[in-house]
Wavefront OBJ file of the C-alpha trace (Angstrom):
o trace
v -39.030 -6.010 11.403
v -38.373 -3.144 9.024
v -37.808 -3.978 5.374
v -34.356 -2.901 4.083
v -35.895 -0.925 1.230
v -37.959 1.109 3.712
v -35.065 1.979 5.977
v -33.409 5.347 6.216
v -29.685 5.789 5.724
v -29.400 5.602 9.505
v -31.238 2.267 9.555
v -28.931 0.769 6.950
v -25.854 2.023 8.823
v -27.227 0.322 11.913
v -27.631 -2.964 10.042
v -24.081 -2.841 8.728
v -22.762 -2.108 12.209
v -24.946 -4.849 13.704
v -23.688 -7.474 11.255
v -20.118 -6.585 12.193
v -20.768 -6.581 15.947
v -22.868 -9.744 15.997
v -20.369 -11.530 13.758
v -17.470 -10.640 16.046
v -19.146 -10.898 19.446
v -22.108 -13.178 18.915
v -25.714 -12.393 19.719
v -25.219 -12.369 23.473
v -21.851 -10.609 23.437
v -22.741 -7.713 21.166
v -24.385 -4.654 22.721
v -26.872 -2.239 21.236
v -24.741 0.576 22.653
v -21.721 -0.584 20.628
v -23.855 -1.043 17.512
v -25.293 2.453 17.807
v -21.852 3.951 18.425
v -20.382 2.172 15.398
v -23.252 3.483 13.266
v -22.752 7.007 14.582
v -26.198 7.270 16.106
v -28.053 6.708 19.374
v -29.527 3.583 20.950
v -32.999 5.030 20.502
v -32.522 4.675 16.742
v -32.328 0.901 17.172
v -35.595 0.917 19.096
v -37.205 3.154 16.482
v -36.187 1.067 13.471
v -36.037 -2.459 14.898
v -37.666 -2.554 18.325
v -34.542 -3.670 20.173
v -31.649 -6.113 20.096
v -33.632 -9.143 18.955
v -35.268 -7.156 16.197
v -32.031 -5.809 14.783
v -30.454 -9.268 14.992
v -33.170 -10.781 12.812
v -33.123 -7.757 10.520
v -29.366 -8.230 10.104
v -29.964 -11.791 8.893
v -32.525 -10.509 6.406
v -30.138 -7.787 5.262
v -27.468 -10.403 4.539
v -29.969 -12.567 2.657
v -31.084 -9.581 0.558
v -27.507 -8.754 -0.411
v -26.528 -12.314 -1.269
v -29.723 -12.911 -3.220
v -28.872 -9.944 -5.448
v -25.261 -11.048 -5.927
v -26.065 -14.693 -6.642
v -29.264 -14.206 -8.647
v -27.609 -14.733 -12.066
v -26.212 -18.074 -10.888
v -29.435 -19.232 -9.248
v -31.933 -18.390 -11.970
v -33.166 -21.153 -14.198
v -33.865 -24.782 -13.461
v -31.877 -27.809 -14.504
v -33.922 -30.619 -16.035
v -33.216 -33.976 -14.370
v -32.019 -36.433 -16.994
v -30.959 -33.716 -19.427
v -28.478 -35.028 -21.978
v -26.269 -31.977 -22.067
v -23.884 -32.825 -19.245
v -21.451 -30.099 -20.195
v -24.194 -27.501 -19.780
v -24.883 -28.786 -16.257
v -21.180 -28.701 -15.400
v -20.886 -25.182 -16.786
v -23.746 -24.057 -14.524
v -22.061 -25.706 -11.529
v -18.872 -23.842 -12.451
v -20.827 -20.610 -12.642
v -22.383 -21.047 -9.214
v -19.143 -22.181 -7.568
v -17.230 -19.256 -9.095
v -19.859 -16.786 -7.837
v -19.705 -18.265 -4.337
v -15.902 -18.170 -4.374
v -15.984 -14.501 -5.385
v -18.026 -13.834 -2.265
v -15.719 -15.891 -0.067
v -12.610 -14.051 -1.283
v -14.105 -10.558 -1.156
v -12.778 -8.793 1.956
v -16.051 -6.866 2.143
v -17.807 -10.181 2.812
v -15.919 -10.889 6.040
v -18.605 -9.359 8.275
v -21.505 -11.380 6.910
v -19.359 -14.529 6.693
v -18.724 -14.363 10.443
v -22.428 -13.801 11.122
v -23.494 -16.714 8.913
v -20.796 -19.012 10.345
v -22.064 -18.407 13.879
v -25.587 -19.244 12.783
v -24.377 -22.434 11.115
v -22.718 -23.558 14.348
v -25.486 -22.513 16.742
v -28.686 -21.942 14.754
v -31.284 -19.498 16.009
v -34.372 -18.092 14.340
v -31.981 -16.006 12.242
v -30.742 -19.232 10.645
v -34.283 -19.916 9.444
v -34.257 -16.545 7.668
v -30.904 -17.263 6.041
v -31.871 -20.806 5.111
v -35.345 -20.061 3.775
v -34.253 -16.980 1.843
v -30.879 -18.114 0.483
v -29.098 -21.233 1.715
v -31.855 -23.607 0.671
v -32.054 -21.958 -2.728
v -28.318 -22.386 -3.301
v -28.433 -26.004 -2.174
v -31.476 -26.869 -4.283
v -29.953 -25.282 -7.383
v -26.755 -27.250 -6.950
v -28.632 -30.471 -6.211
v -30.758 -30.030 -9.348
v -27.653 -29.604 -11.482
v -25.965 -32.648 -9.954
v -29.142 -34.676 -10.376
v -29.180 -33.759 -14.055
v -25.670 -35.146 -14.384
v -26.618 -38.400 -12.691
v -29.271 -39.526 -15.196
v -30.906 -41.535 -12.414
v -27.700 -43.168 -11.120
v -27.908 -41.556 -7.679
v -30.738 -41.324 -5.190
v -31.780 -38.011 -3.697
v -29.719 -38.486 -0.548
v -26.522 -39.112 -2.514
v -27.174 -36.055 -4.681
v -27.631 -33.834 -1.654
v -24.489 -35.127 0.058
v -22.574 -34.248 -3.104
v -24.089 -30.761 -3.043
v -23.154 -30.223 0.614
v -19.620 -31.509 -0.046
v -19.172 -29.018 -2.885
v -20.470 -26.148 -0.765
v -18.008 -27.146 1.949
v -15.152 -26.987 -0.554
v -16.080 -23.393 -1.343
v -16.912 -22.310 2.204
v -13.447 -22.933 3.634
v -12.063 -20.051 1.575
v -14.314 -17.703 3.524
v -14.240 -19.298 6.970
v -10.561 -20.285 7.181
v -8.585 -17.617 5.276
v -5.612 -17.956 7.620
v -5.344 -21.670 6.901
v -5.720 -21.077 3.166
v -2.908 -18.511 3.115
v -0.642 -20.607 5.358
v -1.111 -23.833 3.430
v -1.034 -22.439 -0.095
v 1.258 -19.447 0.295
v -1.161 -17.584 -1.958
v -2.724 -14.188 -1.377
v -6.270 -14.545 -2.781
v -6.509 -10.767 -3.096
v -4.094 -10.900 -6.035
v -5.927 -11.558 -9.330
v -3.408 -14.133 -10.539
v -3.731 -16.109 -7.307
v -7.502 -15.897 -7.325
v -7.546 -17.290 -10.857
v -5.346 -20.220 -9.824
v -7.519 -20.966 -6.791
v -10.669 -20.830 -8.884
v -9.282 -23.168 -11.548
v -8.346 -25.803 -8.984
v -11.593 -25.423 -7.053
v -13.716 -25.841 -10.170
v -11.829 -29.020 -11.062
v -12.367 -30.430 -7.551
v -16.063 -29.525 -7.548
v -16.622 -31.047 -10.995
v -15.004 -34.258 -9.803
v -17.220 -34.301 -6.700
v -20.351 -33.765 -8.807
v -19.462 -36.628 -11.114
v -18.136 -39.092 -8.528
l 1 2 3 4 5 6 7 8 9 10 11 12 13 14 15 16 17 18 19 20 21 22 23 24 25 26 27 28 29 30 31 32 33 34 35 36 37 38 39 40 41 42 43 44 45 46 47 48 49 50 51 52 53 54 55 56 57 58 59 60 61 62 63 64 65 66 67 68 69 70 71 72 73 74 75 76 77 78 79 80 81 82 83 84 85 86 87 88 89 90 91 92 93 94 95 96 97 98 99 100 101 102 103 104 105 106 107 108 109 110 111 112 113 114 115 116 117 118 119 120 121 122 123 124 125 126 127 128 129 130 131 132 133 134 135 136 137 138 139 140 141 142 143 144 145 146 147 148 149 150 151 152 153 154 155 156 157 158 159 160 161 162 163 164 165 166 167 168 169 170 171 172 173 174 175 176 177 178 179 180 181 182 183 184 185 186 187 188 189 190 191 192 193 194 195 196 197 198 199 200 201 202 203 204 205 206 207 208 209 210 211 212
């Protein structure tokens, strides 16, 4: 599989087109012909850069992981110390991570990768292992470490991880169910004032879940 940094402009256009096509049509439904056409190139370019459909599918997962790693790096760096006394610092770091994830969920440019990742969550393939090993596990472990620091030994590891998953689920719905969000809330997340209101409520809910 070609590394994103080694790809030509054509290769990166192919990855962007592939993420869109695979997200909309699924791995089996998407065609290399449609991907090449969307990228403005020929099918032979897919073979040249990625070896074929399976290769570009896995490369697309890696491309998503690369992008999200860069975006979330500031919120994932550093390690919480279990048992730390500064609870407010742990909560502030949870806020920071949740806010960064929400920004991604509400960004219209994220719709393509969100569909791709959602399909892999529902029916995992080897691409899920790339996403999990490169990013999803890192996000989950960071959140679990912060929650564990808040617990001061009150919760076992299983309880901490359930809390972390519950918080991630609270954030994820804003990316995977935008129609429901708009219908239920009457808010357009694209408007800054609405986004701020959504974030404030979400942070309060996530803090409560971390402390429960």
